[in-house]
C-alpha positions as CSV (number, residue, x, y, z in Angstrom):
1,M,5.0,-40.4,-20.6
2,A,2.7,-38.8,-23.3
3,D,0.1,-38.2,-20.9
4,S,2.4,-36.0,-18.4
5,K,2.5,-33.6,-21.0
6,H,-1.3,-32.9,-20.8
7,E,-1.6,-33.1,-17.2
8,Y,-1.7,-29.3,-16.7
9,H,-4.8,-27.4,-17.9
10,R,-4.9,-23.6,-18.1
11,G,-7.2,-22.0,-15.9
12,E,-7.9,-25.0,-13.3
13,M,-5.2,-24.4,-10.8
14,D,-6.5,-23.0,-7.5
15,I,-4.8,-19.4,-7.1
16,S,-6.2,-18.2,-3.9
17,E,-3.1,-18.0,-1.9
18,Q,-1.0,-16.0,-5.0
19,E,-4.0,-13.7,-4.8
20,A,-4.0,-13.1,-1.0
21,T,0.1,-12.8,-1.2
22,Y,-0.4,-10.2,-4.2
23,S,-3.0,-8.6,-2.2
24,L,-0.9,-8.1,1.0
25,F,2.2,-7.0,-0.8
26,M,0.1,-4.1,-2.5
27,G,-1.4,-3.1,0.9
28,L,1.8,-3.3,2.6
29,S,3.4,-1.2,-0.5
30,K,0.6,1.1,-0.5
31,W,0.4,2.0,3.0
32,G,4.0,1.7,3.7
33,S,4.7,4.4,1.0
34,L,2.1,6.9,2.8
35,L,4.1,6.3,6.1
36,I,7.2,7.0,4.5
37,A,5.7,10.2,2.6
38,A,3.8,11.3,5.8
39,S,7.4,10.8,8.1
40,L,9.6,12.8,5.2
41,V,7.0,15.6,5.7
42,L,7.3,15.7,9.3
43,L,11.0,15.3,9.3
44,T,11.6,18.0,6.6
45,I,9.5,20.6,8.4
46,W,10.7,19.8,11.9
47,F,14.8,20.0,10.6
48,C,14.6,21.9,7.5
49,T,12.6,25.0,8.4
50,P,12.0,27.1,11.3
51,M,8.4,26.4,11.8
52,G,9.3,23.4,14.2
53,F,8.0,20.1,15.5
54,F,4.3,20.8,16.0
55,T,4.0,22.2,12.4
56,G,5.7,19.2,11.0
57,A,3.3,16.9,13.2
58,F,0.5,18.9,11.7
59,G,1.9,18.3,8.3
60,F,2.3,14.5,9.0
61,V,-1.5,14.2,10.2
62,V,-2.5,16.3,7.2
63,V,-0.9,13.7,4.5
64,M,-1.8,10.8,6.7
65,V,-5.7,11.6,6.5
66,L,-5.5,12.6,3.0
67,G,-3.6,9.7,2.0
68,W,-6.1,7.4,3.9
69,F,-9.1,9.0,1.9
70,L,-7.3,8.4,-1.1
71,L,-6.2,5.0,-0.7
72,R,-8.7,3.3,1.1
73,S,-10.4,0.4,-0.7
74,K,-13.5,1.3,-2.9
75,P,-16.6,-0.9,-2.1
76,Q,-17.0,-3.7,-4.9
77,A,-19.7,-2.7,-7.8
78,H,-21.8,-5.8,-8.2
């Protein structure tokens, strides 16, 4: 029974599944937030101003392109 207390050794567990889950969650959060923000721009311009759908669609595209450039993964520095 005394041995069961010492079976766990800090830093020896394989955490690849936790890292993959965290990476997936962060990616979905990041890109989902961008999509929501761009959709809000589209809908706000379309329905709350007299500029119409095409101006809102242009705003949507601008926000998506800027977000893609700003949020994409950076290359790993070795």
